[in-house]
Each structure stands twice: as C-alpha cells, then as structure tokens.
N, C-alpha and C positions, 0 to 999 in steps of 0.2 A: 501498500500500500504505499506516493510522492506529490507534492504541489510545486513568467518568470524572466540595448537594450533597446535600445530603439532597434526594433526589428526592420532592417531592410529586406523585408520579405518578398519573395517573388513566388507567386502560386502558379506553378507548371504542371499542367495536365499531361502525364506521359504514359501512353499505352506502351507496354513492351512489345518490341518488335521481334521477329523470328532470330534476327541477327543478334539482339541482346540475349535472347534465351540460349543461343548457340555458344555463348561464353561460359556457360556452366556444364558440368558433367549430367548425364542423366539421373533423374531423381531414383531414390531407393524403391522398394517394392510398394505397390499401391496400398492405400491405407485398408482395403478389405483382407489384405493378408497380414497376419500376425507372425512375424519370423519367431524361431525358438521352438516350433513344434508344441506350443501349448505351455510354454514355461509360464509358472506362476499364475495360471488361469484358475488354480484352486489351491487351498492350503497344502495339499498333498504334493503339489508340483512347485512349491516355492520352498527352496532350500534355506532361505535367509529369514524365516519368520522370527528366528532366536534374535535378530538384531531389532525387533520390535520391543524387547523387554528394556525399558528405558535405562534402568540402572542395574541390569542383570550383569552378573559377574563376567560371563563370557562376552557379552556385549561390550562392556567397559573395556575389557582387555582389549579387544579388537580395536575400539575407538583410541585407546592410549597408544597402540602400536602405530596405528594410521597417522595419529597427531605427531608422534615422534618422527616419522619418516618425512611426512609433508612440511613440518616446521623445519626439520632440517634442511630440505631442499629449498624452501622460500626464505628462510631466515639467513641461509648460508649465502644466498646471492649477494654480492657486494653493493647492490643498489637498495637492499631491503632497508638497511639503517638509515640512510638519507630520507627514503620515503616514509618510514616510520616517525622520525623526528619531525618532518614537515606535517604529517598527519595529527600528530600529538599537539604541535603548536597551534594548528588551526582549531581542534575540538576543544582545547583547553583555553583558548584565547579569551581574554577579558573585555575585548572591544566589540563583543557581539552585541546585538540589539537585545536587551532584556524584554522578553515578551510581557506586555502589560496586561492585567486583568482588573477591571473596574470593580470597587466594592460599592455596597449601597450608599455608604457614607461619602464617597467620590474619592476616596484614596486608591492606591494602586499596589496590587499584590504581584508577585514574580517568583517563579522558581528559577534557580540559578545553579549551574554546574561549572567548575573549572578546575584547575590543577590542584587548588587548596581545597575545594569543596567537590570531591569526586563523585559522592553520591547526591550531593546537593543541599541547598537551603531553601526554605520557604521565608520570604522577607517581604517588606511593605515600605511604602513612602507615600507622601503627598503628590498630587497630580503636578502642582507647581515644581516639586523638587524633581519629580521624574523627568519633566522637560528640560531640565538643565543639563549639562555636559557630565556633571559628577553628582548623581542623585544621592541623597543621604538616607541609606536603607537601614531598616531596623530587622533583625532576625526574629522570625516567629517560631522556627523549627529548624534545627540543623540536623540532617539525616545521618551524616558521618558520625557525629557525637552520639546520636540515638543508636546507631547500629553498634558502636564501640561500647557503649554502656550496657547494652541488652546481648551484645555477643551474638547479634543477628546479621544476616546478609540482607538488610532492608533496601528496598527499590521503592521510591515513592511513586504512587500511582494515582494521585490527586486528592482533594479534599472538598467537601460541599459544607457550606455554612448556612445556618438557619436564618432566613431573611425575616425582618429588616435588619436587625441589629447585627447579626453575623458574628456573634461573640462564641457560640458554640458550633463546632466543625465535627464532621466525621472523616477522618483521615484514613486512607487506604494505603496499606503496605504490603509488598510483594515479597515473598522469600526467593531472592536472585532474578527477578524479573518475570515470574510467571504471571498468567492472566489472573490466577485465583489470588484473592487478597484477604489479609486481616484488616477489619475495620474497627478503629478506636475513637471514642469521644475526646474532643480536645477543646480546651478552653483558650481562645485567642488573647483573652485579657491577661490572665496569669502566664500564658504561654507554657501550659503543662497539660499532660493528659488528666482527665477528670476522675479522680478516685471513685471507684464504685460506679463509673459511668458506664455507657453503652460500650460492649465489646463483642464483636462478631468474629469467630473463629474462622480461619482460612477457608476459602471457598470461592468459586466463581459466583457472579451474582453481585447484587448491590444493596443499597439502604438509601432512603430518601427521608428527610424531615417531614413530619406533618405538623407537630407543634413541638415545644420544648421538651415535652415528655413522651413523645410518640413517635415511632418510625414505621414506614413500610419496608419491609425486607423481603428479599428474595435469595435463598440460599440452598445449600445442600443440607437438608433437614434429616437426612438418613436415608435408609434404603427406600426406594420407589418415589423419591421426591426430585429426581433429576430426569430431564428429558433424554432421549437416545443420543442427543448431541452433547450431553454432559452438562448442560446448563440447567438452572433452576425452572421447576414446573410448578411452583407454589409461591404466592404472595401472602405474607402474613402481617398482621399489625402487633408491633411490639411496644408495650408501655414500659415506662421506666420502672424497675424494681422487678420486672418479671424476667424469668429465664427464657431462652430462645423456645424451648419446649412448651412453654406456658403461652406463646404467643398465639393469637387467634388468626386462624385461616380465613381469608376473605375471597382468594381466588384460586383454583386448581386447573391447570391446563391439561393438555394431553400428552403422553409420552413420545408422541411422533412429532410434536412441537419442537421449534428450536429453543424458545425460552419464554418466560414471563417475567415481568417486572412492574414495579409500581412507582408513581410520582405524583408530584402535586403541580397543578398548572395555577401559577401565581400572577397577580398584577404587578405593575412597577412598584407598588407600595408594599410588597411582600405577602398581600393577603391572598389566601387560597380561593380560587374561583372555582376550582373542580378538583377532584382526586380521581387520578386515571390509572387504569391498569392495561399495559400493552401485552398482548398475547402474540408472540410471534410464531404464526402458523407454519410458515417456511421462512427462508432467508429474506424473501421480498414480499412475502403476503402475511397480513396479520389483521388483528381486531384490536379496537380500543373500547374499553368498556369504563363505565363511570361507577365508582364507589359511592353508594348512596348513604345517607345518614343511618338508616337502619341496618346496615351491613350488607344489604343486597347489592347486586351489579345490575347495570343496563348496558346493553351493546349499543355503541354510538354508530350512527349512519354515515360512514367513512369508506372510501374505496378500500378494497383489500390491499391494493398496492399503493400506499400514501404516507407522508410523513408530516407530522404536526410541527410546524416551524416556529410559531411566535403567537403572542397575545399582545395586540395593539390597540388601545383605547377600546378596549372591550370586544375587538374583533379577534377571532380564532383563525389563524392563516395556516393553511396547509398545501402540500404538493401532492398531485397526483401522478401517479407512474403508469397509469392506464387510462383508455377512454372510459368515462364515466357519466351515467345518468344519475343526476341528484334526485332526491325524493321529490323535489318541486318540479321535477320534469326538465330542468336544465341539462343540456348536453355540454360536457366537458371534454377535452382532449389530453392525451398523454403529454406531460410535461407541465400542465397548466398550474398556476399558483391561484388559489381560490380563498375567499375569506367569508365567514359567517358572523353575524352579531352573535356572540357566544351564549348569552343568556336566553335570547330569542330562539336560538337553535336548539338549546338544551330543552326548552319547553316545547317546541314543535319542529321536528326534523324537517318538515316540508316548506320551511321558510325560505325566501329567495337568497341565493349565494351571489357573491359578487367576483367576477374575474379579475384578478390583480394584473396578471401578465400572462401572455402566451408566447413562449420563445418559437423562433422561426426554426426551419430544418436545420440549418447550419449554426444554431446558438444552444447554449445550454447554461443552466443556473447553476453557479458553483458555490453559491454561499448565500444564506439568509439570516440576517439578524434584526433586532428591534432595539431603538432607543426609546425614550419615554413617550414620544408621540409619533415616531415614524416607524415604517418598515424600510430596510435598506437591503438591496439585492445586488449580488455581483452576477452579472451576466456576460458569457464569453461569445464572441461571434468569430467562428474559424480559429479558435484557440487564442484569442486575443480579448482581454478583459476591460470591462467599464464597471462603474458603481452607479447605482440608481437609487434615490430616495423616493419612496412612495408616501403619498399623504391621503388617508382615508377622508372621503367627503359624503355628506349625504345630499342626494338629489331627489327629485319628483319620482324618479323611478327606482330609488333605492341607493345603496352605497355605490359610489364609484372612487377609483384611486387615481389621483393625478401623480406624474412622476416628473423629477428634474434628475439630470445627470450632474454627479460631481465633476468638477474640472481638474482631473488627475491626468498625469502623462498618459500618451497614447502608445498603443502598440507594445504593450507590456502584459505582465500578469498582474492582477490586483487582488486582494483578499480583505474580507471584511473580518475585524477582530473584535475585541470586547466592547461593548456598547454601555453606556451609562443608563441607569433607570432613573437619575435624578433630573437629567436633561437630555439633549439631543446629540451629544457628543459621542464619537466612537473613533477607535482606531482603524486605519486602513494601511495595509502593506502594498508595497510597490517594487516590483522586481523582474529583472530579465536574466537572461543566460549569461550575459557579459556585463549587466548592470547590477553593482551591489544593492542589497535590499535596503530600502528606506521605510520609514514609518512616519505616517501623516495623522495629525489629530484633526478630524473632521466634524463639522456640525451639520447634521442631516437636514435641518430646518432652514438653515441659513446659507448653506453651501460653503461656508468658509473653510478654508484649509490651511494647514500649518504643518510643515515638515518638522517633525519633532526629532527624528533620529535617523541617521544614515550609516551604513557600513563602509569602513575603508575597504578599498580594493585588497583582496586577498591573493591575487594572482595577476600577472602581467597580461592584460587583454590587448596590448597595443598591436594593432594590424590584424585583429580577429573580427569576425562578423557571424551573423545568423542568417541562414537561409531557411525558407520553408517551401519544400516541395510535396508532390503528390505521387504516390505510386498506384498502379492499377492492380487490384487483387484478382484472384481467379475468377470471381464473378463479375468483374468489371466495376466494382465499387472503387472509387477514388479515396485513398489512404493517406492523409496528411502526415508529414514528418519533417521535423526540424534538424539542420545540420549546423553544428557549431565548429568553426574551423578558422585557419589563418586566411586572409585575403589572397596570399601567395600560394595557396594551396595548388601543388601540381596536380593536373586532371590525368594522371597517367596509370592510376590504380595502386600507386604505391604508399598510400596513407594509411598509417595504423589507425583503425576506425573502431570504436566501441558502440554497439547498437544496443540501447536500453528498450526494454519493454515490459508491460504488465498485462494489459488486455483482459480484465475481468473486474467483476463486482461493482461496475459503474464507476470505478476510481479513474480520475482523469489525471494524464500526465501533462502538467502546465509548465510553461517556462518558469525557471527558477534559477536564482544564483546559487552554484555549488562551488563553495571555496575548495573543497577536496577535488571534485573533478577538474577544476580549474587548475590548481597546482600540481597534481599528481599526474594529469593526462594532458590537458590542452596546452599548458605551458611548455610541456616537453615535446610537442609536435603531434600529438594525437588529434583526432577528430572524434567528436561526440554526436551521436545521433539519437533521437528520441522518436519512437514510433507511436502514433495516436491510433491505434487499431480499434477495431470493433471489439465490444465486450467492455471498454471504457465507458467513461461519461462524456467525452468531449463535445458530442453533439446531443446530449441528452439521454433520456431513458431508452428510446428506440435504437439508438447506437449500442446501447449495452445489450438490449433485448436481442438484437441481430445475431448475437453470437452466443445465445443461451442453449444449453443442453444438446439436443441433436444438431445444432449449427455451431457448436463449439470450433469445429475445424475451420470455419470461416476466419476466426481471429488468428489461428496458426497460419493460414494462407495469406492474411493481411500482413503478418510480421515477415514471412518469407518473401513478399512481393517488396517490401521496403529493402530488404537485402538484395534482391534481384536489380531493383532500381539504382541503388548505390554502385553496383558493380556496373551496370549499364551506362551510368554517367562517368565511369572512371574516376570516381571519388576513391574507391577502394577496390580490392580484389581478394579472392578467397585467402590466400596467404596473409592477409592483413586485416581481416575482418573478424572480429570478436563480438560476443553477445553477453548481456548480463541481464539478470531479472531474479526477484526473489519472491518466495510465497507462491501465489497463483503465477508470477513472473518465472518462478522456477520451473513450473509446468511447461510455461512457453519455451524455455530453454531446452527442456527435455524433448519437447515436439520438435524443435529445429533440430536438435542433435540427431533424432532418429529418422526424420523424414528428409532434411536437407543437409546432411553433414558436409556435402560437397561444397557448400557456400561458406564454411565458417573454419578458422584456424584456432579458435579459443571460446570457451564458454565458462562463465563465472554463475555458478548455479546456487543460489542463496536460499537456505531454509525452504527447500522446494516440496511441493507436491510432485510424486513420481509414479506411485503404485495407485492407479486410479481405479483398478478393481477393488481395492481394501480401503480407500481414503475414508468412506462412510464409517468404518469400523474403528478408526484411530482418533482418540481425542475428540476435537470440535468437528471432525469431518463429516457427520451426519447432517450439520446444519447447513452444508453447502450442497445438498442435492438439488436445491432449486437452482443452483447455477449449472451443475454438471449432469444431473440425472442420478438414478437410482441403480447401481450396479446389480441389485438383487432382482430387477425387473428385466426379463430377457431382451426385450425390445431395447431398452436404455442401455443395457449392458453392451450391446453389440456396437453401438456408436461411441461409447466410452473406450472399450476394449480397442477399438480401431486406431485411437491414437495415444493410448496409455504408454508412456515412454518406457516404464519399467519391463513391460511385456515385449516391447518393440526392440529393445537391445539385442543386437545380433552380431555374430562373427562376420569377418570379412567386410566390414563397413569403413569408410574413411573417416572414422570418428578422430578428431583431434584429442590431445591431452586436455581434460577438463578439470576445473577446479570446483569442488562441491563443499560447501560449508553449512554447518547447522548448529543447533544449540540443544544440550541435554535437557535444560530446563524450559524449553519451548513447549508449553502445555496448550497450544492451538494447532500448529501444523507438527505433526508427530516427527521426531528426529529419524525414525525408522525409515521414511522415505529416502532421505539423504544417505543414510547408511547402506540400505538395500541397492540403490543405485551405484554406490561406489563398490560394493562387493561384487555385483553382477558384472560390471565393466572389467574389474580385475580378473574375474573367472573366465571372461571372454578374450583376455589377453591384452587390453588396452592399457595404457598409462593413465593414471589418475591420481589426483591430489585431493585429500580429504582432510578437513579440519572441523573438529567439533569443539565449541565453546561449552565449557560445563557451567556456565553462568548464563544470563542474559536473556532468556525468554525468546519471544517470537522477533523481537526487535535485534536480537543477537548482540546486545551490549548492555550488560548490568551497569557499566561505568564507563567513563570517557576514555580511559586507558585501554579497556578491551575494544572500544570502537576504533581507536587510532590503530590498534594491532591488526584488526580486521581489514581495515582499508590499506594498510601498508602490505598485507599479504595478497590482497585482490590485485593491487596495482604493480606489485613485483611479479606476480604470475602473468599479467597482461604484457608487461613489458619484455618478459622472456619470450612469449608467444607471438606478439605482434611487432615489436620494435627490433628484436634480434633478427639477424639474418645469417643463417636460418634459425627457425624457432628453437629454443632451447627446449630439451626434454629433461 
C-alpha cells in the first residue's frame, strides 16, 4: 500500500507495434497451463507447508540460514555501507516535516521518530509555534522510554482521545509491529497511563469512546468470536469497572464476514449524533447499523459498497462505489459523493439526497475531510491533483453544494491532512517526484493559503525531469505511467530502470517525493517508473473493479504492457530492467516473474502474496477474497490457479536472481508466502536472495534503523543486477 515537480508531462498514446513486440522473446506457457505437474495444488503436493509455521524451529532454522547467506552477499558488497549510511541519514533526518494533527483546542500533535527517538515520541505544541522554524514541542509519551521501562518491543500504532476535552486517550501498542495491539487508557493531563483504567489485551480490532466511562470494543473475545479472516466478529459495550467478559454484546456478525467494528459519529463540538456499527461483509461490501438507545440495532439504507466520509453542518457525506438507487428513487453512479441531512434521513430514509460531486471517467477522489463548516475534497485528473472546498446550501429544491478550488501549485500531487473543528483551517500537502514536499495551512472558507513548511532537497535533481506516457494493454486499454529520469537520458536501452507497481485494493500510486529513491537510485543514474495499472484507484472505483477476481490478469497485463513500452521506447532493455512491489505488489512481481521473465533482470519482491491457492487460509487472507476470489470454489480456483506464482514456478525459465524479503511478525500477509517462493526457486536450481526481518510487521520496519537496512539491501541488490555489467550473481 504509497501516495507527488512541475510535471512537464507529455501524454503519448502508443499502441505497441509488431516491431516493438519482436524485441522480446516469446512469452512462457499460456496461462491455461500450470507448469510443475500439479505442484502445490493440494496440501499433499506442497513440500514446503512446514515453512508456514511462523516460529517453528525448522522454519526459523531455514530463515536464519537464508539470512546469513543473503546478508553475507549483500552486506559484503563494497557499495552496501555507503547506501546504508545514506539511507540511515535520510530516515533519521530531523529536517523532515513533522506531520501535524489538530486537537479540538487548536493545538497540534505529532508523532516523531529520529536517531534519538527510534521508536518515537508523541508530542504537542501550539499552532503558532508549529508554524515557526523551531517549534517548541512538549513530549506527551516517549515510546523508547516506555519500551525500556517495561522490557517490551513496543511499536506505536496510534491514539484516540475523547472529544471535546481530549484529556483521556486510548493508546494502541503493538509487539514488534504486528497488526494486533494492546490498548491502554492514557491521561494527557498527567501524561501517565491511568491506574485501574481501561486495558484491552493484545488482539486485532479496536475500541472507540462513547463517553468517559464507556467504550465500544471489537476484539478477540475467545473461541468463536473471530471471523474466518481472523478479525473481530462481535461488538460489545464495555463500562468502566467491568472486565471484558462482563461487557454487553450489542452486535454479532457472521463467521464469513471480514470484520465488525463500532464507532460514534460526532459533530464538530464532540457531541454524539449517532452510534454506528460497521459490518464488513466482504472487503468491499458492508452494512452500517445504528445502535439505538434501547440496545437494539437498525440497518441503515446505504449502498453495500460505500464509505461514510464526514459530517458537515448536519449533513452526512458518503461515497458510493457502485451504481445505486436511493430509497427516494434517485439514481446515483459509481464514484458519486452524496449527502443527506442526517437527522431527517435517520427519521425517514426516503428523504431526498444531494449530489456533492460526480467525478469524470479520468478523475478520482483521493481524499475527503471536513472543517467546521466545509467539506474538502482532493480530486485527481489523469493522476494530477487539485483541492476543492464545498459549501452546503439550501435551495428551493433542497440542498446543493457550491465549490471553489484552492489556489495551490498545479501539475503536482496534493493531499488533505488534518482539519480543525474550531474553524475552517486545514493542512494541505503538495509534492512531486522531483519537488520536495511542502505543507500549506489553508482556510477552506476564505481560500487563503500559507506555506507553513517545506522540505530541503534530499538529492540532487539538477537535470532531471518527469514524463508521463501511456502503454497499451492486451485488451487495448491505455495505461498511464510516469518516468523520472535525467534530461540527457540516452534512448538506447542502456538505462538501469526500476519499475514499481501495486495494482490492487483501489490504492493509487500518486506522484510523491521519495528521498531514498532519489538518493539511492536516481542520483546514481537510475530511471524510476511508476505504473498506474488497473486494480488501483487512479481513475476511481471502476478502474479498480476492472481488475477484480476473474479479471485480475488484466492488471498483470497492464504492468507487462508498461515494461514492453519502456523497451519499445528504448528507455531500457531486458538486461537493465528491474521491478519492485510489496504485498499485493509482491503478487504483481510474482506474476511478472512467471509470465514474462524475458522482460526483466531483477525483481525486489517485498512481503508478497505468492501462493494464491492458500492465501485465504493464512492470517488475514480470507478477507481478500473479494479482491481475488475464493480458491475453494472450482470456477474461481481456476482463474486464480492460472496466475498463482507459486504454482507456476518452473524449471528451464529465464528467471533472474530475485531478492525476496518478509517479516516474521507480519500478521497480515503470512511470511510463508515469501519463504515458500524462495524455497521453490532454490529447489528448481535458481539463484535467490532471501531476507526475513524478525520484527517489523507488514510495513517491514519496527524502527528506523531496520528501515534503513532494508533500503540498503534493496538498492545494493538492484545495483548489482542493473548497474553492473554483467550483472552480479
């Protein structure tokens, strides 16, 4: 899951010619065939199931052996130490922009990590102080000190404070970076954990304040209380003084659901307007229920694929990801942002709704927030962003929303950040591939803007530029992609090129300033490419839905089309082209490796999905069946098996040496995916580098030092494969 200077972008529509196609070798066997004679198509034919035992003695012995060998190769490279020091300097730098979060009283909170505060500190200052070059911060909670005092490997996972005073908070702490957290009540005034206060033991799930003595909690309450995805199935009301066992159940989902959770919908003054329960039926479909005063629940009339975004001057704002006919008979389209007068709608679901915005076919809404009086929307057109302020008005025919555009720099990525509920101020970020990020304080009502912070350049971008091109996918769809490179780039196929992709879960890859990519790759002569394939959200829900389930292969073909287009343009060539992606992007890398290995000479495969016939049986995998399908249903299994990388690995293919890494403590994507991929490649006789961080969770970095090490390992590997001639093994 990534979110970016002035882009001198040329949009070129390029259909691949037969001459361009002739530059590459013939593709490997058609997707209908699964090489390996049924390898790993059942438990009985998978010899590496033992690697799914996360902390198993045999599995960890294998991990340690792989780590020793791979670290020996990569850290033994004479360039590793320089790359490591550069990465460490960047990630621990103190001149980063401290991400601001408005409190109800107008003060600003921030979570900060650097070389001194490796685990981080939660700190606060005034808005006026924050706007200066040297804010005067006060520490609220020091997580390095807390971990040392308690002898724990704590990783901070956020805090929620009870409005409007926000003196009592629920702090989430993870052991080593796992998704599962321990939740403890904290007093901001005394800056201590509350003795005898709320404590919820480690579990996936969450907790929300109802009032000072009441929480809505969704946790692992024991056998039979989790969904098949491993997330909470039950919501309870916990009153101060009760044990978790004594908490009252108010909602129970189904074992096949993804998860359930509860929260309160509050106005800008912190008053509860509705207590809601979200039932995640699948990853994209759900129900919202209102918890009534008598303890009963009422299902609200919302689209199955929708998200509640904000409450603005009494209007409930939500987005629909499907075509939908409201109870009033009004017809809405996929991607629409819609608003109801909340109390009128709760009393009568058939009241008229108001259309706030309908994005066009090459537009996408990438962010929605609310100030005290305004709705603020980030709208991207062809992967370039703008920010609009919407003002609700009452007319003769009902509500309508007028909009004004904030006068921010153009042809960049913009993002809406924390917003004030005391007035109409909010923070807006502006960034580009070659433009260091800047932070602006905007007023959504007046349109005033003030650049509050800006990053110094972290790499020398002199003589660099950004182009936007289009590739033509197998079905004719135009796939945009960005190329970051030197102006004087030779168009002879000789450029070391790193192609990044994700392509799933409606996550958009938007232009953004990456100091590490710039310093460790671009500055050293590399070319960086970002593919905006289907499966992502760059053009809204339909762009994502075009590559769901039986159409997943479209996203793989989009990514392959970008690689082919890069070669056809002579930007790069097979010996100089590498790919990188993580999580769902790791599946992307596996599909490229097994379907078009003839196009690449390197692959960084990060915390990947790889065995798609068992993904639903491992950790949170069952929650992703809405994205991929269900391998237990024969029809769906057939389309998954056709591309599942683990089963498609075969002897006699032109696979390059790959670098696969994962984390033992990743409790989202099982490390068994990465382990089994490496073991199978080794069995087939291919060179492979494998590294498993024993901390870090799905983000693969429990602290900044580990993040720097991972980056240095990746770029050492890429240097060896794409910059050395011939590539190092």
